[in-house]
C-alpha positions in Angstrom: -14.0 -51.3 -10.3 -14.8 -54.1 -7.8 -14.3 -56.7 -10.5 -11.0 -55.1 -11.6 -9.7 -55.1 -8.0 -10.8 -58.7 -7.4 -9.1 -59.8 -10.6 -5.9 -58.1 -9.6 -6.0 -59.8 -6.2 -6.6 -63.2 -7.8 -3.5 -62.6 -9.9 -1.5 -61.6 -6.8 -2.8 -64.7 -5.1 -1.7 -66.9 -8.0 1.8 -65.5 -7.6 1.8 -66.4 -3.9 0.6 -69.9 -4.8 3.5 -70.3 -7.1 5.7 -69.6 -4.0 3.7 -72.3 -2.1 2.5 -69.9 0.5 -0.8 -70.9 2.1 -2.9 -68.3 3.9 -5.5 -69.0 6.5 -7.7 -66.7 8.5 -9.9 -66.8 11.6 -12.8 -64.5 12.4 -15.7 -64.5 14.8 -18.2 -62.6 12.7 -20.7 -62.1 15.5 -24.3 -63.1 14.9 -24.3 -63.9 11.2 -28.0 -64.8 11.1 -30.5 -65.1 8.3 -33.8 -63.3 8.7 -36.1 -66.4 9.3 -37.2 -67.9 12.6 -35.9 -71.4 13.3 -38.2 -72.9 15.8 -35.5 -75.2 17.0 -33.2 -72.4 18.2 -33.3 -69.1 20.1 -33.0 -66.8 17.1 -36.2 -64.8 17.4 -34.2 -61.5 17.9 -32.8 -61.8 14.4 -36.0 -61.5 12.5 -37.6 -58.5 11.0 -40.0 -58.2 14.0 -37.3 -59.2 16.6 -35.3 -57.0 19.0 -32.7 -56.2 16.3 -35.2 -55.6 13.5 -33.0 -57.9 11.4 -33.9 -57.4 7.7 -32.5 -58.8 4.5 -30.9 -55.4 3.8 -29.0 -55.5 7.1 -28.0 -59.2 6.4 -26.8 -58.4 2.9 -24.8 -55.4 4.2 -23.1 -57.6 6.7 -22.3 -60.3 4.0 -20.9 -57.7 1.6 -18.8 -56.2 4.4 -17.3 -59.6 5.4 -16.5 -60.2 1.7 -14.9 -56.8 1.4 -12.7 -57.6 4.4 -11.6 -60.9 3.0 -10.7 -59.2 -0.3 -8.6 -56.7 1.6 -6.9 -59.7 3.3 -5.8 -60.9 -0.2 -8.5 -63.6 -0.3 -7.2 -66.2 2.2 -7.1 -69.8 0.9 -9.1 -71.0 4.0 -11.1 -69.1 6.6 -12.5 -70.3 9.9 -15.7 -68.5 11.1 -17.6 -68.4 14.3 -21.2 -67.4 15.1 -22.6 -68.5 11.8 -26.2 -69.6 11.9 -26.5 -72.0 9.0 -25.5 -73.1 5.5 -27.8 -70.5 3.9 -25.8 -67.5 5.1 -22.6 -69.3 4.0 -24.0 -70.0 0.6 -25.0 -66.3 0.3 -21.5 -65.3 1.4 -19.7 -67.5 -1.1 -22.1 -67.1 -4.0 -23.9 -63.7 -3.5 -20.8 -61.5 -2.9 -17.6 -60.8 -4.8 -16.2 -64.0 -3.2 -17.9 -66.0 -5.9 -15.2 -65.0 -8.4 -12.6 -66.5 -6.1 -14.4 -69.8 -6.1 -15.1 -70.2 -2.4 -16.9 -73.2 -1.0 -18.0 -73.9 2.6 -18.1 -76.6 5.2 -20.8 -76.5 7.9 -22.5 -78.7 10.5 -25.3 -77.7 12.8 -24.3 -77.8 16.4 -26.4 -78.2 19.6 -25.9 -74.6 20.6 -29.2 -73.2 21.8 -28.8 -69.9 19.9 -28.1 -71.8 16.7 -24.6 -70.4 16.1 -21.9 -72.6 14.8 -18.3 -72.6 13.6 -17.8 -72.9 9.8 -15.1 -73.1 7.2 -14.8 -71.6 3.8 -12.0 -72.3 1.3 -10.9 -71.6 -2.2 -11.5 -74.7 -4.3 -8.4 -74.1 -6.4 -6.2 -73.8 -3.3 -7.5 -76.5 -1.0 -9.2 -79.9 -1.5 -11.2 -81.2 1.4 -10.6 -84.9 2.1 -12.8 -85.2 5.1 -14.8 -83.0 7.5 -16.3 -84.0 10.9 -17.3 -82.6 14.2 -16.4 -83.4 17.8 -19.2 -82.9 20.2 -18.1 -81.1 23.5 -21.6 -80.6 24.9 -22.9 -82.3 28.0 -26.5 -83.2 27.4 -26.9 -84.9 30.8 -26.1 -81.7 32.5 -28.2 -79.6 30.1 -25.1 -77.9 28.7 -25.0 -77.3 25.0 -22.3 -75.5 23.1 -20.6 -75.3 19.7 -19.0 -78.5 18.3 -15.4 -78.5 17.3 -15.2 -78.6 13.4 -12.4 -80.6 11.9 -11.4 -80.2 8.2 -8.7 -82.4 6.6 -7.4 -81.5 3.2 -4.5 -81.0 0.8 -2.9 -78.1 -1.0 -2.2 -78.0 -4.7 1.4 -79.1 -3.8 0.1 -82.2 -2.1 0.8 -81.1 1.4 -1.7 -82.1 4.1 -3.3 -79.4 6.2 -5.8 -80.0 9.0 -7.9 -77.2 10.4 -9.6 -77.5 13.8 -12.2 -74.7 14.4 -13.3 -73.7 17.9 -15.7 -71.5 19.7 -15.5 -72.3 23.4 -18.2 -71.3 26.0 -18.2 -67.8 27.3 -17.1 -66.8 30.8 -20.6 -66.5 32.0 -21.0 -69.0 34.8 -17.8 -68.3 36.5 -15.8 -71.3 37.8 -18.1 -73.9 36.2 -17.7 -72.3 32.8 -14.0 -72.2 33.2 -13.9 -75.9 34.0 -15.8 -76.6 30.8 -13.2 -74.6 28.8 -10.4 -76.4 30.5 -12.0 -79.8 29.5 -12.5 -78.6 25.9 -8.9 -77.4 25.8 -7.7 -80.8 26.9 -9.8 -82.4 24.2 -8.4 -80.0 21.6 -4.9 -80.9 22.6 -5.6 -84.6 22.2 -7.3 -84.0 18.9 -4.4 -82.1 17.5 -2.0 -84.9 18.5 -4.3 -87.5 16.9 -4.3 -85.6 13.6 -0.5 -85.1 13.6 -0.1 -88.9 14.2 -2.4 -89.5 11.2 -0.5 -87.1 9.0 3.1 -87.1 10.2 4.3 -84.7 7.5 1.2 -82.5 7.6 0.4 -79.4 9.7 -2.5 -79.1 12.1 -3.8 -75.5 12.6 -6.3 -74.9 15.4 -8.1 -71.6 15.3 -10.9 -70.2 17.4 -12.6 -67.9 19.8 -11.4 -69.6 23.0 -13.0 -67.0 25.3 -9.7 -67.2 27.2 -6.3 -65.5 26.9 -3.1 -67.4 26.5 -2.2 -67.1 30.2 -5.6 -68.2 31.6 -6.2 -71.6 32.9 -7.9 -73.2 29.9 -4.8 -72.6 27.8 -2.2 -72.9 30.5 -3.7 -76.1 32.1 -6.0 -77.7 29.5 -3.5 -77.2 26.6 -0.5 -77.6 29.0 1.3 -74.4 27.8 2.3 -73.3 31.3 4.2 -70.1 30.9 5.6 -71.1 27.4 4.5 -70.5 23.9 5.1 -74.2 23.1 3.9 -77.2 25.1 5.4 -80.6 25.5 3.7 -81.9 22.4 5.2 -79.3 20.2 2.0 -77.3 19.8 2.9 -73.6 19.4 0.6 -70.7 20.3 1.3 -68.3 17.5 -0.9 -65.6 19.0 1.8 -64.7 21.5 3.7 -63.1 18.5 1.0 -60.5 18.0 1.5 -56.8 19.2 0.9 -55.9 22.8 -1.6 -53.1 23.5 -4.1 -54.6 21.1 -6.3 -57.7 20.9 -8.9 -59.5 18.8 -11.6 -58.4 21.2 -12.2 -55.5 23.6 -14.2 -55.7 26.8 -14.7 -52.9 29.4 -11.9 -50.9 27.7 -9.4 -53.8 27.7 -8.0 -55.4 24.5 -7.4 -59.2 24.8 -6.5 -62.0 22.4 -9.3 -64.4 23.1 -9.1 -65.5 19.5 -6.0 -67.6 19.0 -4.1 -69.7 16.5 -2.2 -72.8 17.4 0.1 -74.8 15.2 1.4 -78.4 15.4 3.9 -79.1 12.6 7.4 -80.4 12.1 10.3 -78.2 11.1 9.4 -78.6 7.4 6.7 -76.0 7.9 7.6 -72.3 8.1 5.3 -69.7 9.6 5.4 -66.5 7.5 3.5 -64.4 9.9 0.3 -64.1 12.0 -1.3 -60.7 11.7 -4.2 -58.9 13.5 -6.2 -57.2 10.7 -7.0 -53.7 12.0 -8.8 -52.1 9.0 -10.4 -48.7 9.6 -13.9 -50.0 8.6 -13.7 -52.6 11.4 -13.1 -50.0 14.1 -14.9 -47.1 15.7 -14.3 -44.7 18.6 -14.9 -46.2 22.0 -17.2 -43.4 23.1 -17.3 -43.4 26.9 -13.6 -44.3 27.0 -10.6 -43.1 24.9 -9.4 -45.2 22.0 -10.9 -47.5 19.4 -13.1 -50.6 19.6 -14.5 -53.1 17.1 -17.5 -51.6 15.2 -20.3 -54.0 15.9 -23.4 -54.7 13.7 -25.6 -53.9 16.7 -24.6 -52.1 19.9 -27.2 -53.3 22.3 -30.4 -53.3 20.1 -29.2 -50.2 18.2 -28.0 -50.9 14.6 -24.4 -49.7 14.3 -23.7 -51.0 10.9 -20.4 -52.6 11.6 -19.4 -56.2 11.2 -18.3 -57.8 14.5 -17.1 -57.2 18.0 -13.9 -59.3 17.0 -11.1 -58.5 14.7 -9.8 -61.2 12.3 -6.4 -62.9 12.3 -4.5 -64.0 9.2 -1.8 -66.7 9.1 0.7 -67.4 6.3 2.3 -70.9 6.1 4.9 -72.3 3.8 6.2 -75.9 3.3 10.0 -75.9 3.0 11.4 -77.8 0.1 
């Protein structure tokens, strides 16, 4: 049944490809670790003897759940991921789940993050050809501050259109004003980077996706990205996240939904945005418990195994090049 469903979705995807629609997704998959201790990082909790009793069975269940979700999302052509430990788990995701039939490949670079979590990129090899991938270091080793690199992937679609993806996972809000200043600085670097890529590929589109740990109206986006109170800044960068439904979010904290995961686009009028959707599948949600309403179903709630996939919900974008 799984093979039949995936084959049907591949046929649907081929139909969408004929219409030159490109789909991209972003998802912070929260602690996608293998089960081995890496002595270079603080990953001891995610081992069989660690705090989370992280076993191969649990890891495989998480990988299969992520794959199931991407199948339900109609197999996006490209997916940005956050909180991925290493290339091994990406290889298992692409080759050890039903995603193998769709021909997914991955891009990953180890970052200086002390926990060993990175951003990564997976894509369907029949729908996207990678020209170049690189990282932009936004850590400050002199100050003892280490965080995730920005991952940049440049490539082309089967129609020959250039797409650049800029994947982000900014520092958390822990640390107050100092942490916010770091996010502001990284936001300014992202703005500059998007403009550099657009200058390199004038007819292409630049898509920045990420867990910004800031909402659209907070200072890192308003100041660092120079959005002010608008959804488009002076460079023409659009924050598509502002189109998403109010009352929800990609993440819930202390009973409050917020869109700390965001999608930005820099492209000329030759590119049409089909839609940006928040994917609210039932298996990704659970009852809040102490408070009314739903929340994302996590893999671990504290150290208790909950069996979910992430504390974030994924976003899916459709793009089309006008002819």
